[in-house]
Each structure stands twice: as C-alpha cells, then as structure tokens.
C-alpha positions in Angstrom: 47.2 -27.5 -30.6 46.5 -30.5 -28.4 45.3 -30.3 -24.8 46.1 -33.3 -22.7 45.0 -34.1 -19.2 47.7 -34.8 -16.6 47.8 -38.3 -15.2 49.1 -37.2 -11.8 46.7 -37.0 -9.0 46.3 -33.7 -7.3 47.4 -31.7 -10.4 44.5 -29.7 -11.6 46.0 -28.2 -14.8 46.3 -30.0 -18.1 49.3 -29.8 -20.4 49.1 -28.1 -23.7 51.3 -29.1 -26.6 51.8 -26.6 -29.4 53.5 -27.3 -32.7 55.3 -24.1 -33.6 56.4 -23.9 -37.2 59.4 -21.9 -38.5 57.1 -19.2 -39.8 55.6 -18.7 -36.4 59.1 -18.3 -34.9 60.1 -15.8 -37.6 57.0 -13.8 -36.8 57.7 -14.0 -33.0 61.3 -12.7 -33.6 60.0 -9.9 -35.8 57.5 -9.0 -33.1 60.3 -9.1 -30.5 62.4 -6.6 -32.5 59.4 -4.3 -33.0 58.5 -4.4 -29.3 62.2 -3.7 -28.3 62.3 -0.7 -30.7 59.0 0.7 -29.4 59.5 0.1 -25.7 63.2 0.6 -25.6 63.8 -2.5 -23.5 65.2 -6.0 -24.3 62.5 -8.6 -24.4 63.3 -12.3 -24.1 62.3 -14.5 -27.0 60.6 -16.8 -24.5 58.2 -14.0 -23.5 57.3 -13.3 -27.1 56.8 -17.0 -27.8 54.7 -17.3 -24.6 52.5 -14.4 -25.8 52.1 -16.0 -29.3 51.1 -19.3 -27.8 48.7 -17.6 -25.4 47.1 -15.8 -28.4 46.9 -19.1 -30.3 45.2 -20.8 -27.4 42.7 -18.0 -27.0 41.8 -18.3 -30.7 41.3 -22.1 -30.4 39.0 -21.6 -27.4 37.1 -19.0 -29.4 36.7 -21.4 -32.3 35.4 -24.1 -29.9 32.9 -21.7 -28.4 31.6 -20.7 -31.9 31.3 -24.3 -33.0 29.2 -25.2 -29.9 
C-alpha cells in the first residue's frame, strides 16, 4: 500500500494506491457471498472491496504505530 500526497492546493486528503491481487479478490467475493447469505440482501462487490481495503489500511497504520 502506498500513500501519496495530492499536488493540488486546497485538497487536504492524500490518495492511497492499493495493489489488490487475485487472491484478495477471491476472498472479497467469498466474503460477499457469505454476507449476502447471512444478511439476506445483495451487497455490491465494490462495498466488499472497500471494506477489505479499509481493513488493510488500518492494519498498515497499526504496523507503523508499533514500529515507532
């Protein structure tokens, strides 16, 4: 995961680029099916991928905190 700062003035947020491998996508799809079965609603794959990326980002932040 790479965090880059935005070059545009006035924009406070940076951009995060994440390399998602095929295995991550397979896990995201499996998670989507499990959530659909459990909750009984259709969940978009983009929501599942967003949740996976969010969890990955939180893990990276945790690693940085432990290293410091």
